C-alpha positions in Angstrom: 0.0 0.0 0.0 1.3 3.5 -0.9 2.1 5.9 2.0 0.0 9.0 2.5 0.9 11.7 0.1 2.1 13.9 2.9 5.0 11.5 3.8 8.1 12.0 1.7 9.6 8.7 0.5 13.0 7.8 -1.0 11.9 6.9 -4.5 14.5 8.1 -7.0 17.8 6.3 -7.5 20.5 7.9 -9.6 23.7 6.1 -10.3 26.8 6.8 -12.3 30.2 5.4 -13.3 32.9 5.3 -15.9 35.6 2.7 -16.5 34.6 -0.6 -14.9 31.1 0.6 -14.1 29.2 -1.6 -16.6 30.1 -4.6 -14.6 29.3 -2.8 -11.3 26.0 -1.6 -12.7 24.9 -5.0 -13.9 25.8 -6.5 -10.5 23.8 -3.7 -8.8 20.8 -4.2 -11.1 20.8 -8.0 -10.6 20.5 -7.5 -6.9 17.5 -5.1 -7.0 14.2 -6.5 -5.8 11.8 -7.3 -8.6 9.1 -5.2 -7.0 11.3 -2.1 -6.5 9.0 0.9 -5.7 11.4 3.4 -7.2 12.9 4.6 -10.5 16.5 4.1 -11.4 18.3 6.5 -13.7 21.9 5.7 -14.6 24.8 7.3 -16.5 27.8 5.4 -17.7 30.4 7.2 -19.7 29.5 5.9 -23.2 31.3 7.1 -26.3 29.1 8.5 -29.1 30.3 5.7 -31.3 29.1 3.0 -28.9 26.9 0.3 -30.6 24.4 0.9 -27.7 24.0 -2.6 -26.2 24.0 -1.5 -22.6 20.2 -1.7 -22.2 20.2 -5.2 -23.7 23.0 -6.3 -21.4 21.2 -5.0 -18.3 17.8 -6.3 -19.2 19.2 -9.9 -19.1 20.0 -9.3 -15.4 16.6 -8.1 -14.1 12.8 -8.4 -14.4 12.5 -4.7 -14.0 12.1 -2.9 -17.3 15.3 -1.3 -18.7 15.2 1.3 -21.5 17.1 4.2 -22.9 16.0 7.4 -21.4 13.9 9.5 -23.8 13.4 13.3 -23.7 10.1 14.3 -22.1 9.1 10.9 -20.9 7.6 10.6 -17.4 9.6 8.9 -14.8 7.9 5.6 -13.7 8.7 3.4 -10.7 9.9 -0.1 -11.3 11.8 1.2 -14.4 15.5 1.5 -15.1 16.5 4.3 -17.5 20.0 4.6 -19.1 21.4 7.8 -20.5 22.0 7.3 -24.2 25.3 8.1 -25.9 26.2 11.7 -26.6 23.4 13.2 -24.4 23.3 14.4 -20.8 20.3 13.0 -18.8 18.7 15.3 -16.3 15.3 15.2 -14.4 12.8 18.0 -14.1 9.4 17.7 -12.2 8.8 14.0 -12.8 10.1 13.9 -16.3 13.4 13.2 -18.0 15.3 15.6 -20.3 18.1 14.8 -22.7 20.4 17.7 -23.5 23.3 18.3 -25.8 25.1 20.9 -23.6 28.9 20.7 -23.6 30.6 17.7 -22.1 31.5 17.7 -18.4 34.6 15.8 -17.2 35.3 15.1 -20.9 32.1 13.1 -21.2 28.6 13.4 -22.5 26.7 11.8 -20.8 28.2 12.9 -17.5 27.2 12.0 -14.0 27.2 15.4 -12.3 24.3 16.9 -14.4 22.0 14.0 -13.5 22.9 14.1 -9.8 22.6 17.9 -9.6 19.2 17.9 -11.3 17.9 15.1 -9.1 19.0 16.9 -6.0 17.2 20.0 -7.1 14.0 18.3 -8.2 13.7 15.6 -5.5 15.9 16.6 -2.6 15.7 14.0 0.2 13.8 11.6 -2.0 17.0 10.9 -3.9 19.5 8.0 -3.4 22.7 8.7 -5.4 25.3 6.0 -6.1 28.9 6.5 -7.4 30.4 3.5 -9.1 33.8 2.5 -10.5 35.5 5.1 -12.8 38.5 7.2 -13.5 38.9 10.8 -12.3 36.2 12.5 -10.3 32.8 12.8 -12.2 30.0 12.4 -9.7 31.7 14.0 -6.8 30.1 17.5 -7.0 26.8 15.9 -7.9 27.0 13.7 -4.8 27.7 16.7 -2.7 24.6 18.4 -4.1 22.5 15.3 -3.2 23.9 15.3 0.3 23.3 19.1 0.8 19.7 18.7 -0.1 19.0 15.8 2.2 19.5 12.9 -0.1 21.2 9.6 0.7 24.7 9.0 -0.7 26.2 5.6 -1.6 29.6 4.8 -3.0 31.0 1.5 -4.3 33.8 0.4 -2.1 37.1 1.5 -3.8 38.7 -1.8 -3.0 35.9 -3.5 -5.0 36.0 -1.1 -8.0 37.9 -1.9 -11.1 39.0 1.8 -11.2 38.7 3.3 -7.8 39.4 7.0 -8.7 35.7 8.1 -8.7 34.7 6.3 -5.5 37.8 7.6 -3.7 37.1 11.2 -4.9 33.5 10.9 -3.7 34.6 9.6 -0.3 37.3 12.4 0.0 34.9 15.2 -0.6 31.5 14.1 0.7 30.1 12.6 3.9 28.9 9.3 2.5 26.1 7.4 4.1 27.0 3.9 2.8 30.1 2.3 1.2 29.4 -1.2 -0.2 30.7 -3.8 -2.7 28.8 -3.9 -5.9 27.4 -7.3 -5.0 25.7 -5.7 -2.0 24.4 -2.5 -3.6 21.1 -3.9 -5.0 20.0 -5.3 -1.7 21.0 -2.0 0.1 19.0 0.1 -2.3 16.0 -2.2 -1.9 16.1 -1.5 1.8 16.6 2.2 1.4 13.8 2.7 -1.0 10.6 3.6 0.7 12.2 4.9 3.8 10.9 8.2 5.1 12.8 11.2 3.8 13.6 14.2 6.1 10.4 16.2 6.3 12.1 19.5 6.9 14.3 19.2 3.8 11.3 18.0 1.8 9.4 21.1 2.7 12.3 23.3 1.5 12.6 21.5 -1.8 9.0 20.9 -2.6 9.9 18.0 -4.8 7.4 16.2 -7.0 6.3 12.6 -6.6 7.3 10.1 -9.2 
């Protein structure tokens, strides 16, 4: 049964990674509950020339629906959306937007635009996850999520194929959870539906999915 509308719930998961993150993401997706009452939006640094098989790869790992994000589509619970090559994915009032603004951290899609937009739109309803990758994309976005009352999660650097991004996130943000990829799906399943901070929710005025 759904909670009363006045109760803010954690219902948006945003995740991002770069080198080594495809493996981490499929492990995460495989561990998610089949009745997940949240939407998942993910960015992996995909070159524009990519053949675009990530959705197909992930769909084999879960009963949740996996699709490429499309501009203007409503965000639906129980659905995993992947940022397509050469477009940033952002969220706005219950919908997804694809933009062709300049690359960030030498990448389009980049993680920070998704995390920042989710923090602004959903505040404490957001759970943000930084996965394996080089350099530091995701760090400032994770900070934005934390500042607006969201929950921050980082793949254990010792478990990451490329630990730069997890290490940067941990060095610059107070992180709520650090887990191996094999534990992330179960953790997110537990976090989804938890009550968000009412005070932060009032400030943000975020929409419901």
